TIMARKE-751903 format. One record per residue (C-alpha): residue number from 0; z negated, x negated, y negated. Coordinates in steps of 0.02 Angstrom, whole numbers, plus 32768, in hexadecimal, padded with zeros to 4 digits. Example, Ala and Ser with C-alpha at 12.3 -4.5 7.8 and 13.67 -1.06 7.14 Angstrom:
# residues 2
atom num:0; pz:7E7A; px:7D99; py:80E1
atom num:1; pz:7E9B; px:7D54; py:8035
***
This chain:
# residues 107
atom num:0; pz:7E8D; px:7E9E; py:804E
atom num:1; pz:7F32; px:7E54; py:8040
atom num:2; pz:7F83; px:7EF4; py:8010
atom num:3; pz:7F66; px:7F1D; py:7F59
atom num:4; pz:7F9B; px:7FAB; py:7EED
atom num:5; pz:8048; px:7FB5; py:7EC5
atom num:6; pz:807A; px:7F50; py:7F4D
atom num:7; pz:8116; px:7F86; py:7FAD
atom num:8; pz:80FB; px:7F9A; py:806F
atom num:9; pz:815B; px:7FD6; py:8109
atom num:10; pz:80FE; px:803B; py:8193
atom num:11; pz:80DC; px:7FE2; py:8234
atom num:12; pz:809E; px:8082; py:8294
atom num:13; pz:8081; px:812E; py:8286
atom num:14; pz:80FE; px:81D7; py:826E
atom num:15; pz:813B; px:8172; py:81C3
atom num:16; pz:8166; px:80CD; py:8223
atom num:17; pz:81F6; px:807E; py:81D5
atom num:18; pz:81E8; px:80C9; py:8129
atom num:19; pz:81B1; px:8054; py:809B
atom num:20; pz:813D; px:808E; py:800A
atom num:21; pz:80D6; px:8062; py:7F60
atom num:22; pz:8028; px:8066; py:7F86
atom num:23; pz:7FC7; px:80D1; py:7F0E
atom num:24; pz:7F0A; px:80AE; py:7F3A
atom num:25; pz:7EB5; px:8029; py:7FA2
atom num:26; pz:7DFF; px:8043; py:7FF9
atom num:27; pz:7DC2; px:7F98; py:8016
atom num:28; pz:7D21; px:7FCE; py:8077
atom num:29; pz:7D83; px:8049; py:80ED
atom num:30; pz:7E08; px:7FD8; py:80FF
atom num:31; pz:7E89; px:8075; py:80D5
atom num:32; pz:7F1D; px:807F; py:805B
atom num:33; pz:7F83; px:8118; py:8017
atom num:34; pz:8051; px:80F5; py:7FE3
atom num:35; pz:80AC; px:8163; py:7FA1
atom num:36; pz:8115; px:81D7; py:7FFF
atom num:37; pz:80C5; px:81AA; py:80AF
atom num:38; pz:8041; px:8204; py:8119
atom num:39; pz:8054; px:82A5; py:80AF
atom num:40; pz:7FEC; px:832D; py:80ED
atom num:41; pz:7FE8; px:83E5; py:80A4
atom num:42; pz:7F4C; px:844B; py:805E
atom num:43; pz:7F40; px:850C; py:8058
atom num:44; pz:7EED; px:851F; py:7FB2
atom num:45; pz:7EBB; px:85D7; py:7F8A
atom num:46; pz:7EE7; px:8634; py:7EE9
atom num:47; pz:7E75; px:8607; py:7E4C
atom num:48; pz:7E80; px:86C4; py:7E0F
atom num:49; pz:7E9C; px:876E; py:7E4A
atom num:50; pz:7F4D; px:8790; py:7E53
atom num:51; pz:7F75; px:86D4; py:7E74
atom num:52; pz:7FCA; px:869B; py:7F04
atom num:53; pz:7F8E; px:8622; py:7F78
atom num:54; pz:7FEB; px:856C; py:7F88
atom num:55; pz:8005; px:84CF; py:7FF5
atom num:56; pz:7FE7; px:8440; py:7F96
atom num:57; pz:8038; px:839D; py:7FE5
atom num:58; pz:7FE5; px:82E7; py:7FC6
atom num:59; pz:7FF6; px:8234; py:8021
atom num:60; pz:7F59; px:8229; py:8088
atom num:61; pz:7F05; px:8176; py:80B0
atom num:62; pz:7F4C; px:810D; py:8143
atom num:63; pz:7F04; px:806C; py:8199
atom num:64; pz:7F3A; px:7FC5; py:812E
atom num:65; pz:7F64; px:7F7D; py:81E4
atom num:66; pz:7FE4; px:8004; py:81F3
atom num:67; pz:8055; px:7FC3; py:8160
atom num:68; pz:80A9; px:7F0E; py:813D
atom num:69; pz:80B8; px:7ED4; py:8097
atom num:70; pz:8175; px:7EB0; py:8060
atom num:71; pz:8195; px:7E26; py:7FFD
atom num:72; pz:81DD; px:7E30; py:7F4B
atom num:73; pz:8240; px:7D9C; py:7F4E
atom num:74; pz:828A; px:7DB2; py:7FFC
atom num:75; pz:8286; px:7E60; py:8016
atom num:76; pz:8246; px:7E4E; py:80BF
atom num:77; pz:8193; px:7E7B; py:8124
atom num:78; pz:812F; px:7E00; py:812B
atom num:79; pz:8089; px:7DAB; py:814C
atom num:80; pz:801E; px:7D71; py:80C1
atom num:81; pz:7FD0; px:7CDF; py:80B5
atom num:82; pz:7F6B; px:7C8D; py:801E
atom num:83; pz:7F80; px:7BE3; py:7FAF
atom num:84; pz:7F1E; px:7B9D; py:7F34
atom num:85; pz:7F77; px:7B67; py:7E8E
atom num:86; pz:7F28; px:7AF4; py:7E19
atom num:87; pz:7F39; px:7B24; py:7D65
atom num:88; pz:7F1D; px:7ACC; py:7CC4
atom num:89; pz:7E5C; px:7A85; py:7CBE
atom num:90; pz:7DDE; px:7A9E; py:7D4A
atom num:91; pz:7E39; px:7B57; py:7D69
atom num:92; pz:7E77; px:7B83; py:7E18
atom num:93; pz:7ECE; px:7C2A; py:7E4F
atom num:94; pz:7EEF; px:7C79; py:7EF5
atom num:95; pz:7F9C; px:7CC0; py:7F00
atom num:96; pz:7FD8; px:7D1A; py:7F93
atom num:97; pz:8069; px:7CAE; py:7FEA
atom num:98; pz:8103; px:7D18; py:8051
atom num:99; pz:8104; px:7CC0; py:8106
atom num:100; pz:81B0; px:7CD3; py:8113
atom num:101; pz:820A; px:7C8A; py:806C
atom num:102; pz:816C; px:7C22; py:803A
atom num:103; pz:8161; px:7C80; py:7F81
atom num:104; pz:80C8; px:7C9B; py:7F30
atom num:105; pz:80A4; px:7D51; py:7EDC
atom num:106; pz:8007; px:7DA3; py:7E77
***
């Protein structure tokens, strides 16, 4: 997946379109992500003990990764992601993500 944990994304579709947030969790097998403050749902929780009140718990739910676009840390714009292979010292090669707008690399 091109989006990883701790990336900043901009939402492209859905009820939170246009908002930005930080990726909290990634589910590559389902192609879904959880973003802080985006797609927030309420869950009603029963009281644990007698005499307590029930409550609503708000949490960010999963969303499709195709509904988010990565925001480049250097230029600050939503961008597509490319890959570049950098050749390190010796025989080490490293695959880095590349911003398609400003051509800067980020890990």
